[in-house]
C-alpha angles and dihedrals in degrees: 000000000000116000092237088060097041091051093063092057093241100197098058091034092056090045092054092046093048093047091048091051091050092046092050092050092048094048092046094049093045089053090053094246123142113244107259145157094295090077090054090051091049091050091047092050093049091047089054092049091052092050091050094046096046096047093046089051092056091045092051092047097044096110094047091044090054087066103032106022107028091161093068117106101258100044090040088059093239092123130013124235090252089053090054090052089049090055090048090050090050089053091052089051091052089050091053092048091053100040103039096070089053092065140267097282090054092046092049097046091049090051088055088057091047092048089051091052089047091052089053093051097044104035121354107048093088097041135079086258092065091111095058098076091051090053092047100043098041094033093061094043097091091045090048091051092048091049091051091051095046092243122144111262091229088073093065100037094105089052091052090052093049095043093062098065091039090052089050090052091049091051093051092047091049095050092045089064090064096038099129095043092048092048092049090050094052097251117173097192118152090262092054090048093050095043130240100276095044092046093051092047091048092049092051092045095049094047093046090048091055092050093048093048091051091050093049092048091050092048093052089047092052091242101113098109122168100268096045088046091053092048091048091051091048089054092050091050091048091054095042093054087056089075086080097064142353093245092051090048094052094051091039090058091050090050091047092051090054094044095048094046090051090048090052091049093051095044095049100034 
């Protein structure tokens, strides 16, 4: 895989873009709007933000990666630090191209999310405040999508509430994958402060809680039909098997996010 692609962390980036596209389509259809070019602009903007965030992350971590992850693009010499910043700048440009036509409030709120991700990369990822940018950036995502579609924010309030604990679980799962390298480098991220076992248990518990709450709300709303129920169960199983290892947990959370978004789309469509 080319270094310019690896540096943007393609797997989580694609997951975020796909989930945003699904979320935008669901919100638009629930509001009775025809699907139009605004969804494409939203997807373009999110894709740009993911490119910028991933490349900036590798640039910020280049010295630590030289010791702990020498196979990554910058320490491996496959791309220079300036090249990584160029990729990040390109991602920012893509974000601006996608978000600007949606209006100034959309552009500004998205820049808040980008600034939060930048703060994580440049300053907070190795501190006890490492969780905060995840809560901010992912917490505002449903509101940002609704704003871009011209949908009242009240429609996505439950999603905002549920995204926060799921984002916390994703952050813990992500940092657990680099546990040894972070510990050796003196990181004091929230996962390091809590400890490995406690962080993994908390990540599993938070993610499972989100899935269970979504299932209960669908059941009470009469929306828990067979296929959404199967997708919801698949997501719960994916998260539960993550209790065995950090790598399994990270990919289990990604699978759960896809399953639960699809379940929501089918049950409300």
